[in-house]
N, C-alpha and C positions, 0 to 999 in steps of 0.2 A: 418328869416323864409325861411321855406324849402316849395317847391311849386312841387308836384308832378305830371308830365301829367299821363293822361289815359295809362294806360298799358297793360290791357287788353285784348284789340283786337288783337293790336299787336304782343303780345307773344303767343297768340292762332294760329294766323295765320301763324306767322312764324315758331314756334315749329310744327304745323301740315304740313308745306311743309319741315322742316327739316325732320322729321319723314318719310313721304312719300319717300322723296328721298332715305335716310338711306335703308329704307324696298326695295324699287325697285334695289337699287344697291345690298343688301344681297341677294335677288332672282335671278338678274343675275348673281350672283357669285356660286349659287347654281348650276343652268342651267350647267354653264360652267364645275363646277367639275363631273357634273352626266352624262352628255349629250355627244355622241361622238361631234369630231370636225368637224365643217361646216362652210360656211359662216355666219350663224347665230350667230355663237361663235365670230368670229369676229365683228357681231354688237354689241353683248352684251358687248363685251369689251370695245369698243367705247363710248358705252352709260356710261358706268360705269368712264371710265377717263372724259368723259365731264361733269357728275354729281360732280365729287369730285370739283373743284371750286367753283361749285354752293351751294354745303355742306358748303364752307368754308367759303364763303360770308355770308350765313346764321346766322351760327354760330355766325360770327362778326358783324354782326348788331344786333342780339340778346343780345349779352353781350352788346352792348352799351345801349340798348334799356332799358334793365334790370338795368341800373345803371343813368338811367337818370333823371335828377334834374335841378331845378331851385333857387338858393338862395339868398334870398335879405337880405344883412345886412345893416348896417349902413355905406352911403358911397359908397356902390359896391353891381353891381349883377354879382351873377356867375353862369356861363352856365355849367353844364357839362351834356356830353353826350359821354359814354365809355372812348376813348382815347382823346375826345375832350374836351377842357375845355378853356372858354373865361372868363375872368374878366374885368368887365367894370365899372369903376369908374363913379358914379352917375352923377357927375359934366360932362361928357363927353359924356352924353346921347345926342344926337341931336333932335332925335323925339321918340316919342312914341304914336302910335295908335292901337286903336281895329281894326282888318281886317277887320269887316263889314263896317267900315269906309273908307275904301280905295277903290276908285271909279274904280277902274281896276281890270283887272286879275291876279290872285297869280297862274302860273301853276307849279304844284310840279314837284321834280327831277323825271327824269323816271324810275331809278330804286329804287321803293317804294312798300310798299303793304300797304292795310288799317291797321292802328295803328300804321305805322313807317313809317314817311314822313321824310328822314335826306339827306341832298345832297346839291351843292351848285349850282344854276340855274344864268344864266345874262338875266334878267329884262329889257325888250326894253326902260322902265322908269325911274327904280329905278337903274339898274344895277347891282352889285355883291347881291344877294339874296341869304342868307343860311338858310335852312330849319333845325330847330331842334325840329320836332314836331311829334304828334303822328294822326292827322288829316288836311285834305287838305279842310277843310269847313272854311271860311272866317269870318265866324260867332264864331267861337272858336278858333282865331288866335289873335295872338299881334305882332304889326312890332315894330321894334325897330331899329333906325337908331343911327350908330355911326361912329367913324372914320373909322373904317374897312369895314364898308357897311351897308347890312342890314340883321338884323336875324328874324325869324318867327317863333316864342315860341308857345305852345298850355297850357298854366298854365290851371288848372281845372275850375276856375272863372275868366275869362279874366278881368271884369270889375271890381272887386276886387283886381286882380293881378295890372290892373294900378294906380288904387287908392292907393295902397301902395308904389309904383314906385313913383307917382307922389309928395306922402307924404315925400319920402324919401329925395327926390330931392331940395325939398322947406324947411325939418328941418331944422331950424340954427344948432341943436345940432348935426348934422353928418357931420359940417365942418372939426372938429377936424380927424374924421376919415378918411376923403377925403384925408387930406393932408398925410396920411399914407397908402392910397389904391395907388397900381401902377397898370396900365391895365397889360392885360398878356394873351395871345393866345398860346395855346396848341392844338396841332394836335394830330391824332392818329399816333402812331409811325410807323405801318406796311407800307404806303404808301412810307414812306420817307425812308426804308433801302434802306444803298449803297449797297445790293445786287442786286438792279435792273439796277444797273450801272456796276456791275463787270462781264466784258465779261468772263473772266477764268472760273468764278463760273456759270453763266448761261450755257458758252459750255460744262463742265462736268454732270451739272444737265439733260443736253439736249441729251447729247450724251448716257449717261447711260438710260433716256428714250427712245431715237429711238432704241436701242439695244432689250428692252424688246418689244417693238411694233415692231421690224421685226421678233423676234422668234415667236410672236404670229401670224402674217400674215404666216409666214413660215410653221409652223404647221398646221393651217388652211386651208393652199393651198394643201399641201401633205395627209390630211386625208383620202381623197377619195381612194387613190391608197395602204394604209394600210391595212393589213388583220384585221381578226375580233379579234385576240389578239395579241400582241406583248411581249416581255420580258420586265419588267419592274423593276427587281433587279434581282441582279447576287450576287455568292458566293464569299469567296475571289479569289477561282481558275478560274473566271470569266466567270463559270456557268451559265446560266438562272437558277434563283429561284423561281421568282413569275411572273405570265404573268397574263394581263388583257385588258380591251378594249383599245384603242387608250387616249379614254379619260383622261386619269391617265397620260398621259404625261402635260395635261393640269395644273397639281400641278405645275409642272416647272415655269408657266406662273404666277402662283398667288404667288410663291414662288418671283420671279424675281420683281413682281409689289410692294409686301410686302416690299421686301429688297428698290425699290428705293424711295417708298414713305415713308419710317424710315429716309433713307439717307438725302432726302431733308429735313425735318420736324429738325432733330438734326443739321445737317450743317446749316441751317438758322438760329435757335437760336445759334450757335460759331459765326458764320460770323458776326452777331452785334457788338461783340467786336472786335476791329482792332488786337488785343493781341492774339484771338484765330481763328484768320481767316485762319493760316496755319495748323490748325488740321480740319478746315472745309473743306480744300480743301481735306486733305488726306481722309477724309470722302467721299467726292464724287467720288474722284477717286478710293477710295476701292470699293463705290457702281458700278463702272463703269467694275471695276475687277469682281464683282459679275454676273452684267448679263453676263460677257464672261464666267465664269465659268460655267452657268446656260445654255448656248447654248452649251458647251462641254457635259453637261450630255444628253443633249438632243440628241445631235447628235449620241452621243455613243451609246445610246437606241436603236435610228434608225438604227444604223450601225451592230450593235453585230449580230454575226453569219451571216453577210454576203459575 
């Protein structure tokens, strides 16, 4: 039997926040491309950079919520939430209670939003408590104690879920299934990537990112000193071909940002396989070279004709 937690509120809130951040970033990029370089441009860039991790986190959480379900089969309970998967033989369940029956407080994780309450907390009385739920209301929660700690779930009808769970634990026909069921704990792959401990990879990524940021700061700092129009394109003979406002220089900043982000994503995908890590290093090294080329292009435009 499959129990689907209520997802409507969580998906609506999460998608709303995600679309809001994407709209904000798009607006910042439009302003950067159309306005003269100024200190405001640097603030807009910083806002886009700061929003990028939040966008990734929201998308990651939304994907997990969309695939969330609790599966009660003969002999086992399987909890699936994105990359998180816990298979608990019913014989291993130590306690099962309705949330309303617990006398203490059940504080949800800090990084949660209405309709998506996910994360591990340390409870002063219970110890490790993992929320895989869509609400923090005790009346709509179920607490399960097992060898790995405590799980907090939010099945659509907690009383019916607990009744089915109790029946499964006491049903003599489940004994054969119990013998075939093995406990399993699978966690999201992302937090366990070897990338987070690879100093060379992180160094290449950081160096390229700092190169891009330095260019953005440099262009903003010299913007007040630039004339109203500068040469933005040259013919093969080196003569100016196209003139425009200094804001056109920020196209180089956008190119550098796009190249950096694409290299990080592609390299991270390659890095997951040990056999492909050399290719990932080459890609990140190439990304550093791209930032150098963007710097050269910017300096060339600024010094042409000097």
